mmCIF file of the N, C-alpha and C atoms, coordinates in Angstrom:
data_MODEL
# 
_entry.id   MODEL 
# 
loop_
_atom_site.group_PDB 
_atom_site.id 
_atom_site.type_symbol 
_atom_site.label_atom_id 
_atom_site.label_alt_id 
_atom_site.label_comp_id 
_atom_site.label_asym_id 
_atom_site.label_entity_id 
_atom_site.label_seq_id 
_atom_site.pdbx_PDB_ins_code 
_atom_site.Cartn_x 
_atom_site.Cartn_y 
_atom_site.Cartn_z 
_atom_site.occupancy 
_atom_site.B_iso_or_equiv 
_atom_site.pdbx_formal_charge 
_atom_site.auth_seq_id 
_atom_site.auth_comp_id 
_atom_site.auth_asym_id 
_atom_site.auth_atom_id 
_atom_site.pdbx_PDB_model_num 
ATOM 1   N N  . UNK A 1 1  ? 3.262  -0.732  -7.913  1.00 0.00 ? 1  UNK A N  1 
ATOM 2   C CA . UNK A 1 1  ? 3.749  -1.256  -9.190  1.00 0.00 ? 1  UNK A CA 1 
ATOM 3   C C  . UNK A 1 1  ? 2.816  -2.334  -9.729  1.00 0.00 ? 1  UNK A C  1 
ATOM 4   N N  . UNK A 1 2  ? 2.700  -2.412  -11.001 1.00 0.00 ? 2  UNK A N  1 
ATOM 5   C CA . UNK A 1 2  ? 1.811  -3.398  -11.619 1.00 0.00 ? 2  UNK A CA 1 
ATOM 6   C C  . UNK A 1 2  ? 2.365  -4.804  -11.445 1.00 0.00 ? 2  UNK A C  1 
ATOM 7   N N  . UNK A 1 3  ? 1.473  -5.753  -11.200 1.00 0.00 ? 3  UNK A N  1 
ATOM 8   C CA . UNK A 1 3  ? 1.826  -7.168  -11.137 1.00 0.00 ? 3  UNK A CA 1 
ATOM 9   C C  . UNK A 1 3  ? 0.966  -7.867  -12.177 1.00 0.00 ? 3  UNK A C  1 
ATOM 10  N N  . UNK A 1 4  ? 1.589  -8.538  -13.126 1.00 0.00 ? 4  UNK A N  1 
ATOM 11  C CA . UNK A 1 4  ? 0.878  -9.195  -14.215 1.00 0.00 ? 4  UNK A CA 1 
ATOM 12  C C  . UNK A 1 4  ? -0.163 -10.177 -13.669 1.00 0.00 ? 4  UNK A C  1 
ATOM 13  N N  . UNK A 1 5  ? -1.383 -10.082 -14.139 1.00 0.00 ? 5  UNK A N  1 
ATOM 14  C CA . UNK A 1 5  ? -2.438 -11.002 -13.740 1.00 0.00 ? 5  UNK A CA 1 
ATOM 15  C C  . UNK A 1 5  ? -3.205 -10.583 -12.497 1.00 0.00 ? 5  UNK A C  1 
ATOM 16  N N  . UNK A 1 6  ? -2.878 -9.431  -11.921 1.00 0.00 ? 6  UNK A N  1 
ATOM 17  C CA . UNK A 1 6  ? -3.537 -8.969  -10.715 1.00 0.00 ? 6  UNK A CA 1 
ATOM 18  C C  . UNK A 1 6  ? -4.207 -7.620  -10.960 1.00 0.00 ? 6  UNK A C  1 
ATOM 19  N N  . UNK A 1 7  ? -5.337 -7.427  -10.326 1.00 0.00 ? 7  UNK A N  1 
ATOM 20  C CA . UNK A 1 7  ? -5.984 -6.119  -10.309 1.00 0.00 ? 7  UNK A CA 1 
ATOM 21  C C  . UNK A 1 7  ? -5.421 -5.400  -9.101  1.00 0.00 ? 7  UNK A C  1 
ATOM 22  N N  . UNK A 1 8  ? -4.948 -4.199  -9.272  1.00 0.00 ? 8  UNK A N  1 
ATOM 23  C CA . UNK A 1 8  ? -4.343 -3.498  -8.146  1.00 0.00 ? 8  UNK A CA 1 
ATOM 24  C C  . UNK A 1 8  ? -4.532 -2.003  -8.231  1.00 0.00 ? 8  UNK A C  1 
ATOM 25  N N  . UNK A 1 9  ? -4.297 -1.370  -7.107  1.00 0.00 ? 9  UNK A N  1 
ATOM 26  C CA . UNK A 1 9  ? -4.417 0.075   -7.052  1.00 0.00 ? 9  UNK A CA 1 
ATOM 27  C C  . UNK A 1 9  ? -3.643 0.600   -5.862  1.00 0.00 ? 9  UNK A C  1 
ATOM 28  N N  . UNK A 1 10 ? -3.168 1.826   -5.982  1.00 0.00 ? 10 UNK A N  1 
ATOM 29  C CA . UNK A 1 10 ? -2.496 2.525   -4.896  1.00 0.00 ? 10 UNK A CA 1 
ATOM 30  C C  . UNK A 1 10 ? -3.535 3.384   -4.190  1.00 0.00 ? 10 UNK A C  1 
ATOM 31  N N  . UNK A 1 11 ? -3.495 3.405   -2.867  1.00 0.00 ? 11 UNK A N  1 
ATOM 32  C CA . UNK A 1 11 ? -4.464 4.165   -2.081  1.00 0.00 ? 11 UNK A CA 1 
ATOM 33  C C  . UNK A 1 11 ? -3.768 5.082   -1.097  1.00 0.00 ? 11 UNK A C  1 
ATOM 34  N N  . UNK A 1 12 ? -4.431 6.203   -0.802  1.00 0.00 ? 12 UNK A N  1 
ATOM 35  C CA . UNK A 1 12 ? -3.975 7.132   0.236   1.00 0.00 ? 12 UNK A CA 1 
ATOM 36  C C  . UNK A 1 12 ? -5.211 7.617   0.973   1.00 0.00 ? 12 UNK A C  1 
ATOM 37  N N  . UNK A 1 13 ? -5.179 7.507   2.295   1.00 0.00 ? 13 UNK A N  1 
ATOM 38  C CA . UNK A 1 13 ? -6.285 7.916   3.137   1.00 0.00 ? 13 UNK A CA 1 
ATOM 39  C C  . UNK A 1 13 ? -5.733 8.765   4.267   1.00 0.00 ? 13 UNK A C  1 
ATOM 40  N N  . UNK A 1 14 ? -6.319 9.935   4.478   1.00 0.00 ? 14 UNK A N  1 
ATOM 41  C CA . UNK A 1 14 ? -5.950 10.790  5.605   1.00 0.00 ? 14 UNK A CA 1 
ATOM 42  C C  . UNK A 1 14 ? -7.197 11.081  6.415   1.00 0.00 ? 14 UNK A C  1 
ATOM 43  N N  . UNK A 1 15 ? -7.078 10.977  7.728   1.00 0.00 ? 15 UNK A N  1 
ATOM 44  C CA . UNK A 1 15 ? -8.216 11.293  8.586   1.00 0.00 ? 15 UNK A CA 1 
ATOM 45  C C  . UNK A 1 15 ? -7.713 11.886  9.902   1.00 0.00 ? 15 UNK A C  1 
ATOM 46  N N  . UNK A 1 16 ? -8.551 12.685  10.511  1.00 0.00 ? 16 UNK A N  1 
ATOM 47  C CA . UNK A 1 16 ? -8.213 13.306  11.786  1.00 0.00 ? 16 UNK A CA 1 
ATOM 48  C C  . UNK A 1 16 ? -8.689 12.425  12.926  1.00 0.00 ? 16 UNK A C  1 
ATOM 49  N N  . UNK A 1 17 ? -7.792 12.148  13.850  1.00 0.00 ? 17 UNK A N  1 
ATOM 50  C CA . UNK A 1 17 ? -8.113 11.352  15.031  1.00 0.00 ? 17 UNK A CA 1 
ATOM 51  C C  . UNK A 1 17 ? -7.649 12.146  16.240  1.00 0.00 ? 17 UNK A C  1 
ATOM 52  N N  . UNK A 1 18 ? -8.603 12.629  17.005  1.00 0.00 ? 18 UNK A N  1 
ATOM 53  C CA . UNK A 1 18 ? -8.340 13.498  18.144  1.00 0.00 ? 18 UNK A CA 1 
ATOM 54  C C  . UNK A 1 18 ? -7.568 14.717  17.657  1.00 0.00 ? 18 UNK A C  1 
ATOM 55  N N  . UNK A 1 19 ? -6.349 14.913  18.070  1.00 0.00 ? 19 UNK A N  1 
ATOM 56  C CA . UNK A 1 19 ? -5.598 16.105  17.677  1.00 0.00 ? 19 UNK A CA 1 
ATOM 57  C C  . UNK A 1 19 ? -4.515 15.810  16.641  1.00 0.00 ? 19 UNK A C  1 
ATOM 58  N N  . UNK A 1 20 ? -4.566 14.624  16.008  1.00 0.00 ? 20 UNK A N  1 
ATOM 59  C CA . UNK A 1 20 ? -3.530 14.247  15.043  1.00 0.00 ? 20 UNK A CA 1 
ATOM 60  C C  . UNK A 1 20 ? -4.158 13.835  13.720  1.00 0.00 ? 20 UNK A C  1 
ATOM 61  N N  . UNK A 1 21 ? -3.405 13.975  12.663  1.00 0.00 ? 21 UNK A N  1 
ATOM 62  C CA . UNK A 1 21 ? -3.814 13.480  11.353  1.00 0.00 ? 21 UNK A CA 1 
ATOM 63  C C  . UNK A 1 21 ? -3.082 12.171  11.099  1.00 0.00 ? 21 UNK A C  1 
ATOM 64  N N  . UNK A 1 22 ? -3.845 11.135  10.798  1.00 0.00 ? 22 UNK A N  1 
ATOM 65  C CA . UNK A 1 22 ? -3.281 9.827   10.486  1.00 0.00 ? 22 UNK A CA 1 
ATOM 66  C C  . UNK A 1 22 ? -3.383 9.626   8.977   1.00 0.00 ? 22 UNK A C  1 
ATOM 67  N N  . UNK A 1 23 ? -2.296 9.209   8.368   1.00 0.00 ? 23 UNK A N  1 
ATOM 68  C CA . UNK A 1 23 ? -2.260 8.945   6.937   1.00 0.00 ? 23 UNK A CA 1 
ATOM 69  C C  . UNK A 1 23 ? -1.928 7.480   6.711   1.00 0.00 ? 23 UNK A C  1 
ATOM 70  N N  . UNK A 1 24 ? -2.673 6.850   5.823   1.00 0.00 ? 24 UNK A N  1 
ATOM 71  C CA . UNK A 1 24 ? -2.431 5.457   5.446   1.00 0.00 ? 24 UNK A CA 1 
ATOM 72  C C  . UNK A 1 24 ? -2.221 5.437   3.936   1.00 0.00 ? 24 UNK A C  1 
ATOM 73  N N  . UNK A 1 25 ? -1.119 4.854   3.503   1.00 0.00 ? 25 UNK A N  1 
ATOM 74  C CA . UNK A 1 25 ? -0.858 4.682   2.075   1.00 0.00 ? 25 UNK A CA 1 
ATOM 75  C C  . UNK A 1 25 ? -0.540 3.216   1.829   1.00 0.00 ? 25 UNK A C  1 
ATOM 76  N N  . UNK A 1 26 ? -0.847 2.753   0.634   1.00 0.00 ? 26 UNK A N  1 
ATOM 77  C CA . UNK A 1 26 ? -0.525 1.366   0.352   1.00 0.00 ? 26 UNK A CA 1 
ATOM 78  C C  . UNK A 1 26 ? -0.972 0.896   -1.007  1.00 0.00 ? 26 UNK A C  1 
ATOM 79  N N  . UNK A 1 27 ? -0.591 -0.321  -1.296  1.00 0.00 ? 27 UNK A N  1 
ATOM 80  C CA . UNK A 1 27 ? -0.945 -0.990  -2.539  1.00 0.00 ? 27 UNK A CA 1 
ATOM 81  C C  . UNK A 1 27 ? -1.843 -2.181  -2.202  1.00 0.00 ? 27 UNK A C  1 
ATOM 82  N N  . UNK A 1 28 ? -2.934 -2.332  -2.941  1.00 0.00 ? 28 UNK A N  1 
ATOM 83  C CA . UNK A 1 28 ? -3.843 -3.464  -2.782  1.00 0.00 ? 28 UNK A CA 1 
ATOM 84  C C  . UNK A 1 28 ? -3.908 -4.216  -4.098  1.00 0.00 ? 28 UNK A C  1 
ATOM 85  N N  . UNK A 1 29 ? -3.843 -5.546  -4.019  1.00 0.00 ? 29 UNK A N  1 
ATOM 86  C CA . UNK A 1 29 ? -3.895 -6.385  -5.208  1.00 0.00 ? 29 UNK A CA 1 
ATOM 87  C C  . UNK A 1 29 ? -4.890 -7.518  -4.993  1.00 0.00 ? 29 UNK A C  1 
ATOM 88  N N  . UNK A 1 30 ? -5.635 -7.870  -6.027  1.00 0.00 ? 30 UNK A N  1 
ATOM 89  C CA . UNK A 1 30 ? -6.557 -9.000  -5.989  1.00 0.00 ? 30 UNK A CA 1 
ATOM 90  C C  . UNK A 1 30 ? -6.120 -10.001 -7.047  1.00 0.00 ? 30 UNK A C  1 
ATOM 91  N N  . UNK A 1 31 ? -5.860 -11.238 -6.614  1.00 0.00 ? 31 UNK A N  1 
ATOM 92  C CA . UNK A 1 31 ? -5.457 -12.300 -7.522  1.00 0.00 ? 31 UNK A CA 1 
ATOM 93  C C  . UNK A 1 31 ? -6.577 -13.308 -7.699  1.00 0.00 ? 31 UNK A C  1 
ATOM 94  N N  . UNK A 1 32 ? -6.241 -14.461 -8.207  1.00 0.00 ? 32 UNK A N  1 
ATOM 95  C CA . UNK A 1 32 ? -7.246 -15.507 -8.424  1.00 0.00 ? 32 UNK A CA 1 
ATOM 96  C C  . UNK A 1 32 ? -7.746 -16.112 -7.116  1.00 0.00 ? 32 UNK A C  1 
ATOM 97  N N  . UNK A 1 33 ? -6.833 -16.314 -6.156  1.00 0.00 ? 33 UNK A N  1 
ATOM 98  C CA . UNK A 1 33 ? -7.204 -16.972 -4.909  1.00 0.00 ? 33 UNK A CA 1 
ATOM 99  C C  . UNK A 1 33 ? -6.924 -16.126 -3.672  1.00 0.00 ? 33 UNK A C  1 
ATOM 100 N N  . UNK A 1 34 ? -6.093 -15.115 -3.791  1.00 0.00 ? 34 UNK A N  1 
ATOM 101 C CA . UNK A 1 34 ? -5.672 -14.342 -2.632  1.00 0.00 ? 34 UNK A CA 1 
ATOM 102 C C  . UNK A 1 34 ? -5.715 -12.846 -2.935  1.00 0.00 ? 34 UNK A C  1 
ATOM 103 N N  . UNK A 1 35 ? -5.813 -12.079 -1.876  1.00 0.00 ? 35 UNK A N  1 
ATOM 104 C CA . UNK A 1 35 ? -5.662 -10.626 -1.964  1.00 0.00 ? 35 UNK A CA 1 
ATOM 105 C C  . UNK A 1 35 ? -4.411 -10.257 -1.164  1.00 0.00 ? 35 UNK A C  1 
ATOM 106 N N  . UNK A 1 36 ? -3.690 -9.270  -1.640  1.00 0.00 ? 36 UNK A N  1 
ATOM 107 C CA . UNK A 1 36 ? -2.464 -8.831  -0.990  1.00 0.00 ? 36 UNK A CA 1 
ATOM 108 C C  . UNK A 1 36 ? -2.555 -7.338  -0.711  1.00 0.00 ? 36 UNK A C  1 
ATOM 109 N N  . UNK A 1 37 ? -2.006 -6.927  0.429   1.00 0.00 ? 37 UNK A N  1 
ATOM 110 C CA . UNK A 1 37 ? -1.972 -5.510  0.770   1.00 0.00 ? 37 UNK A CA 1 
ATOM 111 C C  . UNK A 1 37 ? -0.622 -5.187  1.392   1.00 0.00 ? 37 UNK A C  1 
ATOM 112 N N  . UNK A 1 38 ? -0.062 -4.072  0.984   1.00 0.00 ? 38 UNK A N  1 
ATOM 113 C CA . UNK A 1 38 ? 1.139  -3.528  1.609   1.00 0.00 ? 38 UNK A CA 1 
ATOM 114 C C  . UNK A 1 38 ? 0.765  -2.117  2.023   1.00 0.00 ? 38 UNK A C  1 
ATOM 115 N N  . UNK A 1 39 ? 0.708  -1.885  3.336   1.00 0.00 ? 39 UNK A N  1 
ATOM 116 C CA . UNK A 1 39 ? 0.222  -0.610  3.846   1.00 0.00 ? 39 UNK A CA 1 
ATOM 117 C C  . UNK A 1 39 ? 1.249  0.005   4.793   1.00 0.00 ? 39 UNK A C  1 
ATOM 118 N N  . UNK A 1 40 ? 1.268  1.322   4.832   1.00 0.00 ? 40 UNK A N  1 
ATOM 119 C CA . UNK A 1 40 ? 2.081  2.064   5.798   1.00 0.00 ? 40 UNK A CA 1 
ATOM 120 C C  . UNK A 1 40 ? 1.182  3.110   6.444   1.00 0.00 ? 40 UNK A C  1 
ATOM 121 N N  . UNK A 1 41 ? 1.241  3.228   7.766   1.00 0.00 ? 41 UNK A N  1 
ATOM 122 C CA . UNK A 1 41 ? 0.424  4.195   8.490   1.00 0.00 ? 41 UNK A CA 1 
ATOM 123 C C  . UNK A 1 41 ? 1.355  5.065   9.333   1.00 0.00 ? 41 UNK A C  1 
ATOM 124 N N  . UNK A 1 42 ? 1.110  6.370   9.310   1.00 0.00 ? 42 UNK A N  1 
ATOM 125 C CA . UNK A 1 42 ? 1.946  7.278   10.076  1.00 0.00 ? 42 UNK A CA 1 
ATOM 126 C C  . UNK A 1 42 ? 1.130  8.483   10.528  1.00 0.00 ? 42 UNK A C  1 
ATOM 127 N N  . UNK A 1 43 ? 1.580  9.114   11.616  1.00 0.00 ? 43 UNK A N  1 
ATOM 128 C CA . UNK A 1 43 ? 0.862  10.260  12.185  1.00 0.00 ? 43 UNK A CA 1 
ATOM 129 C C  . UNK A 1 43 ? 1.574  11.576  11.947  1.00 0.00 ? 43 UNK A C  1 
ATOM 130 N N  . UNK A 1 44 ? 2.815  11.540  11.568  1.00 0.00 ? 44 UNK A N  1 
ATOM 131 C CA . UNK A 1 44 ? 3.556  12.770  11.335  1.00 0.00 ? 44 UNK A CA 1 
ATOM 132 C C  . UNK A 1 44 ? 3.812  12.933  9.846   1.00 0.00 ? 44 UNK A C  1 
ATOM 133 N N  . UNK A 1 45 ? 4.168  14.118  9.475   1.00 0.00 ? 45 UNK A N  1 
ATOM 134 C CA . UNK A 1 45 ? 4.547  14.330  8.083   1.00 0.00 ? 45 UNK A CA 1 
ATOM 135 C C  . UNK A 1 45 ? 5.775  13.482  7.795   1.00 0.00 ? 45 UNK A C  1 
ATOM 136 N N  . UNK A 1 46 ? 5.681  12.662  6.782   1.00 0.00 ? 46 UNK A N  1 
ATOM 137 C CA . UNK A 1 46 ? 6.779  11.781  6.426   1.00 0.00 ? 46 UNK A CA 1 
ATOM 138 C C  . UNK A 1 46 ? 7.248  12.116  5.021   1.00 0.00 ? 46 UNK A C  1 
ATOM 139 N N  . UNK A 1 47 ? 8.393  11.597  4.673   1.00 0.00 ? 47 UNK A N  1 
ATOM 140 C CA . UNK A 1 47 ? 8.960  11.820  3.351   1.00 0.00 ? 47 UNK A CA 1 
ATOM 141 C C  . UNK A 1 47 ? 8.245  10.917  2.342   1.00 0.00 ? 47 UNK A C  1 
ATOM 142 N N  . UNK A 1 48 ? 7.354  11.451  1.488   1.00 0.00 ? 48 UNK A N  1 
ATOM 143 C CA . UNK A 1 48 ? 6.592  10.600  0.555   1.00 0.00 ? 48 UNK A CA 1 
ATOM 144 C C  . UNK A 1 48 ? 7.433  9.667   -0.299  1.00 0.00 ? 48 UNK A C  1 
ATOM 145 N N  . UNK A 1 49 ? 8.599  10.074  -0.828  1.00 0.00 ? 49 UNK A N  1 
ATOM 146 C CA . UNK A 1 49 ? 9.391  9.111   -1.611  1.00 0.00 ? 49 UNK A CA 1 
ATOM 147 C C  . UNK A 1 49 ? 9.846  7.908   -0.775  1.00 0.00 ? 49 UNK A C  1 
ATOM 148 N N  . UNK A 1 50 ? 10.137 8.115   0.519   1.00 0.00 ? 50 UNK A N  1 
ATOM 149 C CA . UNK A 1 50 ? 10.554 7.012   1.378   1.00 0.00 ? 50 UNK A CA 1 
ATOM 150 C C  . UNK A 1 50 ? 9.405  6.042   1.591   1.00 0.00 ? 50 UNK A C  1 
ATOM 151 N N  . UNK A 1 51 ? 8.193  6.543   1.828   1.00 0.00 ? 51 UNK A N  1 
ATOM 152 C CA . UNK A 1 51 ? 7.028  5.685   2.014   1.00 0.00 ? 51 UNK A CA 1 
ATOM 153 C C  . UNK A 1 51 ? 6.745  4.909   0.733   1.00 0.00 ? 51 UNK A C  1 
ATOM 154 N N  . UNK A 1 52 ? 6.775  5.572   -0.417  1.00 0.00 ? 52 UNK A N  1 
ATOM 155 C CA . UNK A 1 52 ? 6.514  4.911   -1.698  1.00 0.00 ? 52 UNK A CA 1 
ATOM 156 C C  . UNK A 1 52 ? 7.572  3.841   -1.968  1.00 0.00 ? 52 UNK A C  1 
ATOM 157 N N  . UNK A 1 53 ? 8.819  4.131   -1.630  1.00 0.00 ? 53 UNK A N  1 
ATOM 158 C CA . UNK A 1 53 ? 9.887  3.139   -1.816  1.00 0.00 ? 53 UNK A CA 1 
ATOM 159 C C  . UNK A 1 53 ? 9.593  1.893   -0.982  1.00 0.00 ? 53 UNK A C  1 
ATOM 160 N N  . UNK A 1 54 ? 9.094  2.080   0.264   1.00 0.00 ? 54 UNK A N  1 
ATOM 161 C CA . UNK A 1 54 ? 8.738  0.949   1.113   1.00 0.00 ? 54 UNK A CA 1 
ATOM 162 C C  . UNK A 1 54 ? 7.585  0.152   0.520   1.00 0.00 ? 54 UNK A C  1 
ATOM 163 N N  . UNK A 1 55 ? 6.475  0.810   0.172   1.00 0.00 ? 55 UNK A N  1 
ATOM 164 C CA . UNK A 1 55 ? 5.308  0.078   -0.311  1.00 0.00 ? 55 UNK A CA 1 
ATOM 165 C C  . UNK A 1 55 ? 5.565  -0.585  -1.664  1.00 0.00 ? 55 UNK A C  1 
ATOM 166 N N  . UNK A 1 56 ? 6.461  -0.023  -2.470  1.00 0.00 ? 56 UNK A N  1 
ATOM 167 C CA . UNK A 1 56 ? 6.770  -0.608  -3.776  1.00 0.00 ? 56 UNK A CA 1 
ATOM 168 C C  . UNK A 1 56 ? 7.862  -1.680  -3.703  1.00 0.00 ? 56 UNK A C  1 
ATOM 169 N N  . UNK A 1 57 ? 8.411  -1.936  -2.520  1.00 0.00 ? 57 UNK A N  1 
ATOM 170 C CA . UNK A 1 57 ? 9.519  -2.880  -2.402  1.00 0.00 ? 57 UNK A CA 1 
ATOM 171 C C  . UNK A 1 57 ? 9.049  -4.333  -2.278  1.00 0.00 ? 57 UNK A C  1 
ATOM 172 N N  . UNK A 1 58 ? 7.750  -4.579  -2.219  1.00 0.00 ? 58 UNK A N  1 
ATOM 173 C CA . UNK A 1 58 ? 7.224  -5.932  -2.087  1.00 0.00 ? 58 UNK A CA 1 
ATOM 174 C C  . UNK A 1 58 ? 6.822  -6.464  -3.450  1.00 0.00 ? 58 UNK A C  1 
ATOM 175 N N  . UNK A 1 59 ? 6.928  -7.782  -3.613  1.00 0.00 ? 59 UNK A N  1 
ATOM 176 C CA . UNK A 1 59 ? 6.491  -8.400  -4.856  1.00 0.00 ? 59 UNK A CA 1 
ATOM 177 C C  . UNK A 1 59 ? 5.966  -9.799  -4.572  1.00 0.00 ? 59 UNK A C  1 
ATOM 178 N N  . UNK A 1 60 ? 5.119  -10.276 -5.438  1.00 0.00 ? 60 UNK A N  1 
ATOM 179 C CA . UNK A 1 60 ? 4.593  -11.633 -5.344  1.00 0.00 ? 60 UNK A CA 1 
ATOM 180 C C  . UNK A 1 60 ? 5.577  -12.532 -6.062  1.00 0.00 ? 60 UNK A C  1 
ATOM 181 N N  . UNK A 1 61 ? 6.095  -13.545 -5.353  1.00 0.00 ? 61 UNK A N  1 
ATOM 182 C CA . UNK A 1 61 ? 7.109  -14.416 -5.950  1.00 0.00 ? 61 UNK A CA 1 
ATOM 183 C C  . UNK A 1 61 ? 6.495  -15.588 -6.716  1.00 0.00 ? 61 UNK A C  1 
ATOM 184 N N  . UNK A 1 62 ? 5.270  -15.988 -6.379  1.00 0.00 ? 62 UNK A N  1 
ATOM 185 C CA . UNK A 1 62 ? 4.594  -17.073 -7.082  1.00 0.00 ? 62 UNK A CA 1 
ATOM 186 C C  . UNK A 1 62 ? 3.271  -16.539 -7.626  1.00 0.00 ? 62 UNK A C  1 
ATOM 187 N N  . UNK A 1 63 ? 3.273  -16.048 -8.846  1.00 0.00 ? 63 UNK A N  1 
ATOM 188 C CA . UNK A 1 63 ? 2.076  -15.431 -9.428  1.00 0.00 ? 63 UNK A CA 1 
ATOM 189 C C  . UNK A 1 63 ? 1.026  -16.450 -9.833  1.00 0.00 ? 63 UNK A C  1 
ATOM 190 N N  . UNK A 1 64 ? 1.271  -17.743 -9.646  1.00 0.00 ? 64 UNK A N  1 
ATOM 191 C CA . UNK A 1 64 ? 0.266  -18.763 -9.936  1.00 0.00 ? 64 UNK A CA 1 
ATOM 192 C C  . UNK A 1 64 ? -0.755 -18.918 -8.820  1.00 0.00 ? 64 UNK A C  1 
ATOM 193 N N  . UNK A 1 65 ? -0.523 -18.247 -7.697  1.00 0.00 ? 65 UNK A N  1 
ATOM 194 C CA . UNK A 1 65 ? -1.449 -18.336 -6.567  1.00 0.00 ? 65 UNK A CA 1 
ATOM 195 C C  . UNK A 1 65 ? -2.428 -17.199 -6.584  1.00 0.00 ? 65 UNK A C  1 
# 
């Protein structure tokens, strides 16, 4: 989700590790003084709406930082 005053993007990365596929999804934000990341990593097929609900459930409470 967009946060006013921050540059952000949603990312998804899948890679094979030994005999399993690892997927990492998350939101990355860059502010004036700090960078924020909310990431989820899983090895099995997961319910995409549940993962998105988790990663979108975080927010910056003090946008002046």
